[in-house]
C-alpha positions in Angstrom: 4.1 -24.4 -10.5 4.9 -21.2 -8.7 2.6 -20.2 -5.8 1.5 -16.5 -5.4 3.1 -14.6 -2.6 1.2 -14.5 0.7 -1.2 -11.6 1.1 -2.2 -9.8 4.3 -5.2 -12.1 4.5 -3.0 -15.2 4.4 -0.8 -13.8 7.1 -3.8 -12.9 9.2 -5.3 -16.4 8.8 -1.9 -17.8 9.8 -1.3 -15.6 12.9 -4.7 -14.3 13.9 -3.2 -11.0 14.8 -4.0 -8.1 12.5 -1.0 -5.9 13.6 1.5 -8.7 13.2 0.2 -9.7 9.8 0.3 -6.1 8.6 4.0 -5.8 9.7 4.9 -9.0 8.0 3.1 -8.0 4.8 4.7 -4.6 4.6 8.2 -6.0 5.4 7.8 -8.2 2.3 6.2 -5.8 -0.1 7.4 -2.4 1.0 10.5 -2.5 -1.2 8.5 -3.6 -4.2 6.0 -0.8 -3.7 8.8 1.7 -3.4 10.6 0.4 -6.5 7.4 0.5 -8.6 6.5 4.0 -7.4 10.0 5.3 -8.3 10.2 3.8 -11.7 6.6 4.8 -12.6 7.0 8.3 -11.3 10.4 8.9 -12.9 9.2 7.4 -16.2 6.1 9.5 -16.5 7.8 12.5 -14.8 10.3 12.5 -17.7 7.4 13.8 -19.8 7.7 17.1 -17.9 10.8 17.8 -20.0 8.7 17.4 -23.2 8.6 20.4 -25.6 4.8 20.3 -25.8 3.3 21.9 -22.6 0.3 19.5 -22.6 2.7 16.4 -22.4 4.7 18.1 -19.7 1.7 18.8 -17.6 0.4 15.2 -18.2 3.8 13.8 -17.0 3.9 15.9 -14.0 0.3 15.1 -13.0 0.9 11.4 -13.5 4.1 11.4 -11.4 2.4 13.3 -8.6 -0.7 11.0 -8.6 1.5 7.9 -8.4 3.5 9.5 -5.5 0.3 10.4 -3.7 -1.0 6.8 -4.2 2.2 5.4 -2.7 2.0 7.7 0.4 -1.7 6.8 0.9 -0.8 3.1 0.6 2.0 3.3 3.2 0.3 5.7 5.7 -3.5 5.5 5.5 -4.3 2.0 4.3 -2.7 0.1 7.2 -4.4 2.3 9.7 -7.8 1.8 8.0 -7.3 -2.0 7.9 -6.4 -2.1 11.6 -9.4 0.1 12.5 -11.6 -2.1 10.4 -10.4 -5.2 12.2 -10.9 -3.5 15.6 -14.5 -2.6 14.6 -15.2 -6.1 13.3 -13.9 -7.7 16.5 -16.0 -5.3 18.6 -19.2 -6.1 16.6 -18.7 -9.8 16.8 -18.3 -9.6 20.6 -14.8 -11.1 20.7 -11.7 -9.5 22.1 -9.7 -7.3 19.8 -6.7 -8.9 18.2 -5.3 -5.5 17.2 -2.4 -4.4 19.4 -2.5 -0.9 20.7 
């Protein structure tokens, strides 16, 4: 039986370092995220060429929303996760395992 790919939680439990586990996770899934974003954006963005203006607007809106979701996932989500880990470590009284 196939095992699911490791997530950031699995990497964190294995290393105990939030920054290192985030780097490992993005190294393994960054290409998949990019490929999914491109195919979805281009597929729905093709509706922008539709004759009906409503379909064209819908395709353009969908393509932009997928693009914005990708940018948020790559830029904002890792920062939020690392800040959350730093906050969690400070509250529990332990030393921070987040580099920086």
